[in-house]
N, C-alpha and C positions, 0 to 999 in steps of 0.2 A: 467530553464525549466518552460514553462507555462502549463496551464491546457490542452490546445489542443495538445501540444506535448506529454504529458504523456498519454492522452486518445488515441491518434493515436498509440503510442508505444504499449500500452496494447492490443489494438484491432488488432495489427499486429501479435500477437502471435497466433498460430494455435488454432482454436476452442474456442476462447474467446467470451463471451457475456458480456453485461453490463446491469445494472438495478439500479433502485432507490427503494430498498425494504423497506426502513425505513420511508417513507413519513408519514404514520399514527402515528408513534411515535413522530415525530418532529412537527406535526401539522402545517406544512408550515413555521416553523422558520428557517430551514436549509435543505439542500439536500445532502445526502450522496450517491455518485456514487460508485457502487461496480462492480468489474470485477470478472468474474467467469471462471473457467475451469471445464466443467461438471456442476455440481450443487454446487460447492464449491468455496468460495471466496479466492482470492489470493492478492487482492489489493483494498483499498477503501480510499476515501477522501471526505472532505466537499467541495462541489462545491462553496459554498458561502464564504468560508474562505480558499482559496487554499494556505495554508502556510505549510502544512505537508501532508504526505500520510502514510498509515499503510499497512505493508506487513508481510507476514509470514516469519519466519526465523528458522533455525535449533537452538534448545535450546542451544547447546554447542557453538554457535557463538555469541549469544546475548551479553554476558558480554564483550567479546573482542571488538565488534563493539562499544558498549557504552563507553568503555575506550578510544578507539582510536578517535572517532568522537563526537564532541559536538552536532551534528545534530541528533544523534541516541538517542531516548528517549523511555519512556514507551508508549505503544500503546494507541490510542484513543479507548476506549471501547472494548478492546480485551484482551485475556488471555496473561499475561506477560511472560508466559513460552514459547509461540510460536509466538508472534507478536511483532513487533517494529514499532515505529513511526519515520519517517524521516522528519526532518524539512528542508524545501527547502531554497535555497539561503544562505546556511551556509558553512560548511567545507566538504560537499559531492558534488562532481561535477556531472553533468548530466549523464555521462557514468557510474559512480559508482551507482547512483540511478537506472538506467536502469538495471544494473547487479543484484542489490538486488531485483528488481521487477521480473526479469527473474528467479532468484533463488526461489523466492516465488512461481511463476507459476510452476516451475519444482517440488517443494515439494508437492504442491497440486495435480498436475497431477499424481504423483506416486500413490496417494490414489486410 
């Protein structure tokens, strides 16, 4: 999956918006693209180093996913209880990544 495919997928979900809210913190060194449902994040990644994405996950599923997939890791700058990082081009195929993005979207949407 490339960056445009993931961006298109996120934006295809109902009522999703995108922004780069962390520009002032990075001082131009990198760009974090964030996808929102309402005012809440459900997916984000570094545009300048598109090797992983971070999504929200049910806490009870995190350990299982980490055990099963080498690509599932600690989140980039997120609460480990609710967020996971998915390394791209490893043992998660694109469909499963999209499923995890969709699950994240649904979790956040329920709020």
